[in-house]
C-alpha positions in Angstrom: 130.6 161.0 178.2 132.3 157.6 178.1 131.4 154.7 180.3 133.7 151.7 180.9 134.0 148.6 183.0 137.4 148.2 184.8 139.0 145.2 186.5 140.1 145.8 190.1 141.5 143.7 192.8 138.0 143.4 194.2 136.3 142.4 190.9 135.0 145.0 188.4 133.7 148.5 188.6 131.9 150.9 186.3 133.9 154.1 185.5 133.5 157.3 183.6 136.4 158.2 181.3 137.4 161.8 181.5 140.6 162.8 179.7 143.4 161.0 181.4 141.5 159.6 184.3 138.9 156.9 185.1 136.3 158.2 187.6 134.9 155.2 189.6 131.2 154.7 189.9 129.2 152.9 192.6 128.2 150.1 190.2 129.8 146.8 189.5 130.0 147.3 185.8 128.7 149.4 182.9 125.7 147.1 182.4 124.7 147.5 186.0 125.1 151.2 185.8 122.8 151.4 182.7 120.2 149.3 184.5 120.2 151.6 187.5 120.2 155.1 185.9 120.0 156.9 182.6 123.3 157.3 180.8 123.3 161.1 181.2 122.9 160.9 185.0 125.7 158.4 185.8 127.9 161.3 186.8 125.9 161.6 190.0 127.1 158.1 191.1 130.8 158.7 191.4 132.6 157.3 194.5 135.2 160.1 194.7 137.9 157.7 193.6 139.8 157.7 190.3 142.7 156.0 188.7 145.0 157.1 185.9 143.7 156.0 182.5 147.1 154.6 181.7 146.7 152.1 184.6 143.2 151.0 183.8 142.5 147.4 183.0 139.5 147.1 180.8 137.0 144.3 181.1 134.4 143.7 178.3 132.5 146.9 178.4 129.3 145.1 179.4 130.5 141.8 180.9 127.2 139.9 181.0 124.6 141.5 178.6 121.3 139.7 178.6 121.4 139.8 174.8 124.2 140.1 172.2 122.5 140.3 168.8 124.8 140.5 165.7 123.9 141.6 162.2 125.5 140.0 159.2 125.7 141.1 155.6 125.1 144.8 156.4 127.8 146.5 154.2 127.4 146.2 150.4 131.1 145.4 149.8 131.1 142.7 152.4 127.9 141.2 150.9 129.7 141.0 147.6 132.9 139.5 148.8 131.0 136.8 150.7 129.1 135.9 147.5 125.7 136.7 148.9 122.7 138.6 147.6 121.7 141.9 149.3 119.3 141.1 152.1 115.7 142.6 152.2 115.8 142.5 156.0 118.5 142.4 158.6 120.3 139.0 159.0 120.5 138.5 162.7 122.2 135.9 164.9 123.2 135.6 168.6 126.4 135.5 170.5 126.9 134.5 174.2 128.5 136.5 176.9 131.3 133.9 177.4 132.6 134.9 174.0 133.5 138.5 175.2 136.9 139.8 176.1 138.2 143.2 177.0 140.0 145.9 174.9 143.5 144.5 175.5 142.7 140.9 176.5 144.1 138.0 174.5 141.9 136.4 171.8 141.9 132.7 172.3 142.4 130.8 169.0 141.5 127.1 168.8 143.8 124.4 167.8 144.2 124.5 164.0 142.9 120.9 163.9 139.6 122.3 165.2 139.5 125.6 163.3 142.1 127.1 161.0 139.9 129.8 159.5 139.8 132.5 162.2 138.7 135.8 160.7 138.4 139.4 161.7 135.3 141.7 161.5 135.4 145.3 162.8 131.9 146.4 163.9 130.1 149.3 165.4 128.2 148.0 168.4 125.1 149.7 169.8 124.5 149.6 173.6 121.0 149.9 174.8 120.2 152.3 177.6 116.5 152.0 178.1 114.0 149.1 177.8 112.1 149.3 174.5 109.6 147.1 172.7 107.9 147.7 169.3 109.9 150.9 169.1 109.2 153.6 166.5 112.3 155.2 164.9 112.3 158.1 167.4 111.8 155.7 170.4 114.6 153.5 169.1 117.0 156.4 168.9 116.2 157.5 172.5 116.8 153.9 173.7 120.4 154.0 172.6 122.8 154.8 175.4 125.8 154.9 173.1 128.2 152.9 170.9 131.3 150.8 171.4 133.8 148.9 169.3 133.5 145.1 168.7 135.4 142.6 166.6 133.1 139.7 165.6 135.9 137.1 165.4 134.5 134.4 163.1 135.6 130.7 162.6 134.6 130.5 159.0 134.9 126.8 158.7 132.4 126.4 161.5 130.2 129.2 160.2 129.9 127.7 156.8 129.1 124.1 158.0 125.4 124.8 158.0 123.1 127.7 157.1 123.2 128.9 160.8 126.0 131.2 161.8 126.0 130.6 165.5 128.7 128.0 166.0 131.2 130.0 164.0 130.5 133.2 165.8 130.5 132.6 169.6 133.7 131.0 170.5 134.8 131.4 174.1 137.2 134.3 174.8 137.2 135.4 171.2 135.1 138.6 170.8 136.8 141.8 172.0 134.5 144.7 172.9 135.2 148.1 174.4 137.2 150.0 175.5 134.2 152.1 176.6 130.7 153.3 175.5 130.7 156.7 173.9 127.3 158.3 174.5 124.7 158.9 171.8 124.7 162.5 172.9 128.1 162.7 171.2 127.6 160.3 168.3 123.9 160.7 167.4 122.6 157.8 165.2 126.1 156.3 164.8 126.5 157.2 161.2 129.5 158.9 159.7 132.2 157.1 161.8 135.3 155.8 160.2 136.0 152.1 161.0 139.4 150.3 160.7 140.9 146.9 161.4 144.5 145.9 161.1 146.6 142.8 161.6 150.2 143.2 162.6 150.0 146.9 161.6 148.7 146.2 158.1 145.2 147.6 157.4 142.7 145.0 156.4 139.4 146.8 156.6 138.6 150.5 156.3 135.1 152.0 155.8 132.5 154.2 157.3 129.3 153.5 159.2 127.4 155.6 156.7 127.8 152.6 154.4 125.6 150.4 156.6 122.6 148.9 154.7 120.5 149.0 157.9 121.6 151.7 160.3 121.8 151.5 164.1 118.5 153.1 164.8 116.6 151.0 162.3 118.1 147.9 163.8 117.0 148.8 167.3 113.5 149.4 166.0 113.3 146.2 163.9 114.8 143.9 166.6 112.5 145.4 169.3 109.5 144.0 167.3 110.8 140.5 168.3 112.0 141.0 171.8 112.3 143.6 174.5 115.7 145.2 174.4 117.0 146.1 177.9 119.8 148.3 179.3 123.2 146.8 178.5 122.1 144.7 175.5 124.5 144.9 172.6 123.7 145.0 168.9 126.8 144.5 166.6 125.8 146.2 163.4 127.9 144.2 160.8 131.3 144.5 159.1 132.6 146.1 155.9 134.6 144.4 153.2 138.2 143.3 153.7 137.7 140.2 155.8 140.2 137.4 155.4 137.7 134.9 153.9 137.0 137.2 151.0 140.7 137.7 150.0 142.6 135.9 147.3 144.4 134.1 148.7 142.4 133.9 151.9 144.0 135.1 155.1 143.3 134.1 158.7 144.5 135.0 162.2 147.4 133.0 163.7 149.0 132.6 167.0 151.0 135.7 167.9 149.1 138.1 165.6 148.2 141.5 166.9 144.7 142.6 166.0 143.7 146.3 166.2 140.1 147.4 165.8 139.2 151.1 165.8 136.3 153.4 165.3 136.7 157.2 165.2 134.9 159.0 168.0 134.9 155.8 170.2 138.3 154.2 170.6 140.6 151.3 169.9 141.0 147.6 170.8 144.4 146.0 170.7 144.3 142.2 171.2 147.1 139.6 170.9 146.0 136.3 169.5 146.9 133.2 171.5 146.4 129.6 170.5 145.0 127.6 173.5 
């Protein structure tokens, strides 16, 4: 089952994606749906209305999650290209909801005088479906509603100004997420999924979630020791090698670029970059 948030003339609505149609639900968005009912039971809340998938306008899949927790340095090749030592524990930082955009929305690039080092990062994102605290591995797995695609757009000059990543990671209207949540009943623990990122049709990143240092379930268990995870919370699990900062010469996103971010078994984001 796949769960999305669509834009409508009246605001947003949650919807189930079934083949070529979006089946509307009686919830304002996917986050509200997950807070109201278990993922597997959302089919009981259909409104009887649907729209063709080709006409769907995707909002961020969870527009206002209470928490967006990102994990850095979680693929061995990315750790090496960034010149870091392998971590002994997950490297976590936060992102704010105002950073999120939908699957085909424009990514807002800052004036180059403010940041000229805008980088791409394809990531598998976990979406929580049940509240969990101090979770065992089995409890953590049951708490995962499913998975979505996220690109952790990073302003490297701001990220590198201090030891704290936050200001380089949460720029407004710059983190695409979606197009929908594919259920954990289909994808299990999130391992074994091919991930890809391209710029203007040229592949920049290509890897597999089996290469994660800390897997999705372990991340849920570890983070739940610190704070209660609640339905709709997002955990971005980290990016593989191939980012622009790690290339020689370095490469960064520019006005007019087309960024495509894809994970097998989930879906694809296609976002145009726009300098604002």
